[in-house]
C-alpha positions, 0 to 999 in steps of 0.5 A, spaced: 694 487 355 688 483 356 682 487 359 681 480 363 675 475 362 668 476 363 667 472 369 662 472 375 662 469 382 657 464 380 661 462 374 667 459 378 663 453 381 666 447 378 673 451 376 680 450 379 681 456 382 687 460 386 687 466 390 693 470 389 694 476 394 692 475 401 691 482 403 684 485 405 681 483 398 684 477 398 681 475 405 674 477 402 675 473 396 676 467 401 670 468 405 666 469 398 668 463 395 667 459 402 660 461 402 659 458 395 663 452 397 669 453 393 676 451 395 682 454 392 690 454 392 693 460 396 698 464 393 702 470 396 708 474 394 710 474 401 706 469 405 706 471 413 705 467 419 701 460 418 694 461 417 689 460 423 685 455 418 692 451 417 691 452 409 698 452 406 700 459 402 705 458 397 710 464 395 709 466 388 717 465 387 717 458 391 712 454 387 706 459 387 707 461 380 707 453 378 701 452 382 697 458 379 699 455 372 695 449 374 689 452 375 683 455 370 682 461 374 686 466 378 683 471 382 688 476 384 689 482 389 689 489 386 696 490 388 698 485 383 699 489 377 696 486 371 703 488 367 707 484 371 711 478 367 708 473 371 701 475 370 702 476 362 705 468 363 699 466 366 694 469 361 699 467 355 698 460 358 690 460 358 689 461 365 684 467 366 686 472 371 680 476 374 679 481 380 674 481 385 671 487 383 670 485 376 667 478 378 662 482 382 660 487 377 658 481 372 652 479 376 650 485 380 644 489 377 648 495 374 642 500 374 643 500 382 651 502 382 655 508 382 663 507 381 668 512 384 675 512 381 681 516 381 688 517 385 685 521 391 679 523 394 675 516 393 673 514 400 671 522 402 667 522 395 663 516 397 662 517 404 659 524 402 654 521 397 653 515 402 651 520 407 647 524 403 643 518 400 641 515 407 639 522 409 634 523 404 631 516 405 635 512 399 637 505 402 645 505 400 651 500 402 658 503 401 663 498 399 670 499 401 675 498 407 676 505 409 669 508 408 665 502 409 658 504 412 651 502 411 646 508 410 639 508 413 634 513 413 637 519 416 643 516 419 649 513 416 653 508 421 660 505 420 660 497 419 664 492 417 661 489 410 659 482 411 661 475 407 657 476 402 659 483 400 666 485 396 671 489 400 675 493 396 682 495 398 684 503 400 688 504 394 682 502 389 675 504 386 670 505 391 662 503 390 656 506 392 650 501 391 643 505 392 637 502 391 635 505 384 639 508 378 644 507 373 651 505 373 655 512 374 662 512 374 665 519 378 672 520 376 677 524 379 683 527 375 688 522 375 695 524 375 701 519 374 703 518 381 707 512 380 709 514 373 706 508 370 705 508 363 697 505 363 695 509 370 690 514 367 687 508 362 687 503 368 683 508 372 678 511 367 677 504 365 670 504 369 668 509 365 667 505 359 665 498 362 659 495 360 653 498 363 656 505 364 651 510 362 654 517 365 661 520 367 661 526 372 668 529 372 672 534 375 671 540 370 676 544 373 682 539 371 685 540 364 689 534 365 682 530 365 679 534 360 685 531 355 683 524 357 675 526 355 676 520 350 676 515 356 670 518 359 665 514 356 659 515 352 656 521 356 660 526 360 657 531 365 663 536 367 662 539 375 667 545 377 667 549 383 663 555 380 657 550 381 659 549 388 654 552 393 655 553 401 651 547 403 657 543 404 660 547 410 656 542 414 660 537 412 666 539 416 671 538 410 677 543 409 679 545 402 676 547 395 677 540 393 672 537 398 667 542 396 668 539 389 667 532 392 661 534 395 658 537 389 660 531 385 656 527 390 650 531 389 650 529 382 649 522 385 643 524 388 640 528 382 641 521 378 637 517 383 632 522 383 633 526 389 633 534 387 634 538 393 636 545 394 642 548 398 638 549 404 635 541 404 642 539 402 645 543 408 640 540 413 642 533 410 650 534 412 648 533 419 651 528 423 657 526 417 663 524 420 669 526 416 674 520 415 680 519 419 687 522 417 684 526 411 685 534 412 681 533 418 682 538 424 684 535 430 684 541 435 686 548 436 691 551 441 692 558 442 689 560 435 694 555 432 689 549 428 692 542 427 690 538 421 691 531 421 693 529 413 697 523 414 694 519 409 696 525 404 702 521 402 703 522 394 708 527 395 711 531 389 719 531 390 719 538 387 714 540 392 717 544 398 716 541 405 710 545 407 705 550 403 700 554 407 693 552 409 688 558 408 683 559 413 677 559 409 679 554 403 685 550 403 690 549 397 689 542 399 692 536 400 689 532 394 691 537 388 693 531 384 685 529 385 682 536 384 687 537 378 689 544 382 696 547 380 698 547 387 703 543 390 702 537 395 704 537 402 707 532 406 703 529 411 704 533 417 701 538 422 699 545 419 698 552 422 692 556 419 695 561 415 702 560 415 707 554 413 709 550 419 715 545 419 
């Protein structure tokens, strides 16, 4: 399967275009094309209600594929697999198939980019890194739909990305674009959650993109170490044995989040911010955990209730519940951290013992 064309947004002027998939990223793509004065054919697998702007949206299986075959470049949504037969047909017929992230990376200054890739934990790691960078005075913009925040010195406030920024969907890679530095893919070990043949290679492909110079990876994951050849020219392994107690101030439960915080600390170091544990602990002030990610929502009569409803990647062989330890959770993101723990269903949990 072709890795896709080396195209940037500015290369699209004058080309016949189509946008395939009109979810969050598809709509952001349309805004970006509009700012460039570029029109496009619109195609979606399941078109919804008529668009407010009156533009026609073709169904893929009802004239949409034929329309895609008639353009030069298709900008597809990440939810449309590159391994689908219709995508392969487009490429076989000479139609360039690109994505918004790839278009953005081809023209951005990669010395100012950090990419976070993996299965689970991307948004949390990005949110931690963005908050810490902002706390230490590094001007930072985070790209993503669930962790979109803009950092300024000493604070990190939620915001929706503007028309000129790329919005990435919740199940794809996150970007941190600080004021300086180099391209630094941060990887979480990827488990074959969907039993997809190419899943791991696709997730780790950012590590070998042009411009990638360093990969910071979960050193506690035997699985990720087995894929070390996919991690790029230089790898820095980070494990729990390196994690300090400074991350307690983030208010995040679980060993996996201690590791997420330690990975975020390495982003700071890469951009020249070297802080001791006391300084890092101070910088955690004001961090707001993301919704529905192992977040404590209250305590009643000694029973702690945790919202982990976005932990949806449940192993079929897992029991319906596992204990949540009061000090360090065996965690909802075992697939992310590479720990040999079972996954938990998205339910409420009693601290210290299973609760159905």
